[in-house]
C-alpha positions in Angstrom: 125.3 97.0 88.3 125.7 101.0 87.2 123.0 103.2 89.1 122.0 106.6 87.8 120.0 108.7 90.1 117.3 111.3 88.6 115.8 114.1 90.3 112.6 116.4 89.9 111.1 118.5 92.7 113.7 117.6 95.1 117.1 117.1 96.1 118.3 113.6 97.4 120.7 113.8 100.1 123.7 111.3 100.2 122.2 109.5 102.9 119.4 108.6 100.5 121.4 108.1 97.5 123.4 105.6 99.8 120.5 103.8 101.3 119.3 103.2 97.7 122.0 102.1 96.3 122.6 99.8 99.0 118.9 98.3 98.9 119.6 97.8 95.3 122.7 96.3 95.3 121.3 93.7 97.7 119.2 92.8 94.6 122.8 91.2 93.0 121.9 87.8 94.8 120.7 87.3 91.4 123.4 87.1 89.1 122.1 88.9 86.2 122.5 92.2 88.6 126.5 91.3 88.8 126.7 91.9 85.3 128.3 95.4 84.6 126.2 95.8 81.5 123.2 96.4 83.5 121.8 100.1 84.4 119.2 100.4 86.9 117.8 104.0 86.6 115.8 105.7 89.9 113.8 108.1 89.2 112.6 110.5 92.3 109.9 113.2 91.7 108.0 115.2 94.2 104.9 116.7 93.1 102.8 119.1 95.4 99.5 118.9 92.8 98.6 115.1 93.9 95.6 114.7 95.9 96.6 112.3 98.0 99.0 112.5 101.1 101.9 110.5 99.1 103.7 113.3 97.3 106.7 111.3 96.1 106.6 109.1 93.3 109.4 106.4 92.6 110.4 104.7 89.5 113.5 101.8 89.1 114.1 100.5 85.8 116.2 98.0 85.3 117.6 97.3 81.6 119.4 93.5 81.8 120.2 91.6 79.0 117.5 91.0 76.9 114.7 92.7 78.9 113.9 95.5 81.0 112.6 95.8 84.6 110.5 98.1 85.7 108.8 99.5 89.5 107.0 102.1 90.3 105.5 103.6 93.6 103.9 106.3 95.2 104.9 107.3 98.9 105.4 109.6 101.4 109.0 109.1 101.9 112.1 107.7 99.7 113.2 105.0 102.3 109.4 103.6 102.2 109.5 103.9 98.6 112.8 101.8 98.0 112.2 99.4 100.1 108.8 98.9 97.7 110.8 98.9 95.0 113.1 96.4 96.1 110.4 93.8 96.8 108.6 94.5 93.2 112.3 94.1 91.6 113.2 91.4 93.6 109.6 89.4 92.1 110.2 90.2 89.0 113.8 89.1 89.0 112.5 85.7 90.2 110.6 85.5 87.2 113.4 87.0 84.9 115.7 84.0 86.5 112.8 81.2 85.9 112.5 82.4 82.4 115.9 82.1 81.5 116.5 78.5 83.2 
């Protein structure tokens, strides 16, 4: 699995990138995520103009064989966002695994 980070309006620290990577790599319990052709794009955007208190928008797009999985969330911190995204992706991977069985 290859992880690419894309940031807009903020800069992720090394610690945050490591945290995101470790959470996404925990999804490698699904055999499809172990495939080296899987590309995961992590988009993180900070927006001052959003009316709510959740100023960070995060999205993860995973290109897996024969499908694309995507999860998006608004959050206060990067860590909170990646926790939510990991749960959403885990549910999608369960469906993907069931559909391919």
